[in-house]
N, C-alpha and C positions, 0 to 999 in steps of 0.2 A: 504494500500500500504506500502511496506517496506521503511524504511528510509535509505538513503545512508549516511554513516558516513564518515567524514573526520578524526575524532579522532578514535584511535583503539578501537574496542569493548572490554568490560570488559574481562579480562583473556588473551587477545592477542592470540586468536586462529588463526591457519593458514588454509586457504582453501587448501584442498588436491585434486590435479588433477592426473588423471591416466597418463601414459607415452604419451598418445595421446593428452594431455592438455584438457581433458574433466573431469568435476567433477566425483569423484567416485560415488557420490550419490547427488541427488537434495533434497530428502526429506526422512530422515533428511539430511540436507546439510552436506557434508563430511568435517568436521572440526576436527583438532587435537589440543590439548592443547600445548602451547608453549614448555613445558618441553619435550613432545614426539617429537616435531619437532626438537629441538636442538639435541636430541639423534639420530634421523634419519639422520641429517646432519653429525654428527660425524661418524656415521656408513656408510656414503657415499651411502645411499639408496635413497636420494632425491636430486633434484636440486632446488635451491632457485630461484624463479621467481620474487617475489616482497618482500619488507621489510617494516616494521613499522619504525618509528623514534626511538622507544624504544631500548635501548642497555642493554644487560646483560653482567656482568663481573665476572671473577674469578681472582685470583692473577696473572695468566699467560695468560689470554685470554679475548678477548672482541669481541662481535658480535651484530649486529642489529638483532632483532627478525624477522624471516620470516613471511610474511602475506599470501603469496601464494607459495606453493611448488608443484613440480611434481615428481611422482615416477619415478625412473630410469628404473624399469622393469614393463612392462604392466601387469595389473591384468585383466584376462578374466572375463567378466560379463555374460557369456552365460549359467551358471548353473541355475537350477531352484531356484526361491526365496524360502526362508524358509516359512513354514506354521506357521505364528504367528498371534496373534490378531491384532497387528499394521498393518501387510501386508494385512490382510483381510479388515480392515477398510480403508486402503489406496486404495486397489483395488476398493472398493465401494464408493470412494470419500468422506469418513467420513460422510455418510448420510444413513439413513434407506432406504432399498430397497423397502419398502412398502409405506411409507408416505413422505419420503424426509427429515424428521427431522434430525437435527445434535445434538440433546440433548440425554443424557442417553443411549449411544450406547452399544449394547450387541451383542453376537453371536446368530444366530438362525439356527437350523437344519431345512432346507427346508423340507426334509423328516424326521420326528421326529425319534429320537433314538428308541422310543418305537415301531416304525413301520419298524425298520431295517435300518434307516438312519445312515450313518457313519459321523465321524468328518473328513471331507476332503474339499479340495478346491471347489469341485463341489457340495457340499451339505451344506456348511456354508455360510450364508449371514449376512450382517450387518443389525441389526434391533434396533429400539429404544425400550426401555423397555415397553412402553404401547403396541406397536404392537406385541412384543414378547409374552407378557402376553395374548393379545387378541387371537393370533394364537394358543398358548398353544401347546398341543401334537397332534394337528390335521394336516391333509394334507391341502394344499392351497385350494383345491376345497371345502373341508368341512368347512373351516373357512370363506369363502367368500372374502378372501383377494387376491390381485394381486401383483405379483412381477414385479418390473420395470427393474431389471437387473438379468439375470440368472447367478448363480455362475459358475465361471470357474477358471482354473489354469492360472494365469498371468505369463508372462515372466518378467525377470528383466527389459527389455526395456520398457514394458508396465507400470510397476510400476514407472519407472523413468519419463515417459511421464505424468502420472497422478500426480506424485509428483511435477512437474513443475507448477501445478496450485496452489500450496501452498507455496509461497515464505516466507522466515523467516521475522521477524519484522525488523531486522537490517542487513545491508550488508556494508562491508567496501569498500571504493572506489577502492582499489587495486584489489578487486575480480571481479569487474563489467565486464571486458573484457572476463571473462571465464564462466559467468553465463547467461543463456538465459531462461527467463520465458515467459509464454503465456500471461502475463499481462504487461501493460506498467508501468514501475517504475518511481516514482517521485524523482527528485534529491533534 
């Protein structure tokens, strides 16, 4: 379970919310380093929602570091997610689609490349190294293995919902009103 911190996390990152006050991303959690946040404040691109007690100063200026910010302009999230190793692992819940292991994760071409399989959302699945080696360049029926989740192209919304199952280790108390996980958090 994540620990809710009353002291600022190391580096003083700020939780970034879209203009609708929802996090841009749950996994990875949308955080910006304090330096980027200060720049965005000066460029008038964000509203400060909550602050840390930490103050930064220059010869002519002083401000408390923001802990939660909201973008002034809404960022649409309806584009297709990028096909990346991380997003495939996230789609599959960071576990092998053959045995459920969470160790030594790799990509597996469900239809092997040697048999015309492509590297795409609908043909790549998360597999642990032992299962990937066991299946080799064979089709599922030839290998005697069974897949628990058929690969598909997820939406950003689906990836966000899956990501909510993986809360980070540390959350600052000022972030809690804007974050909703499927697990109960301990204070």
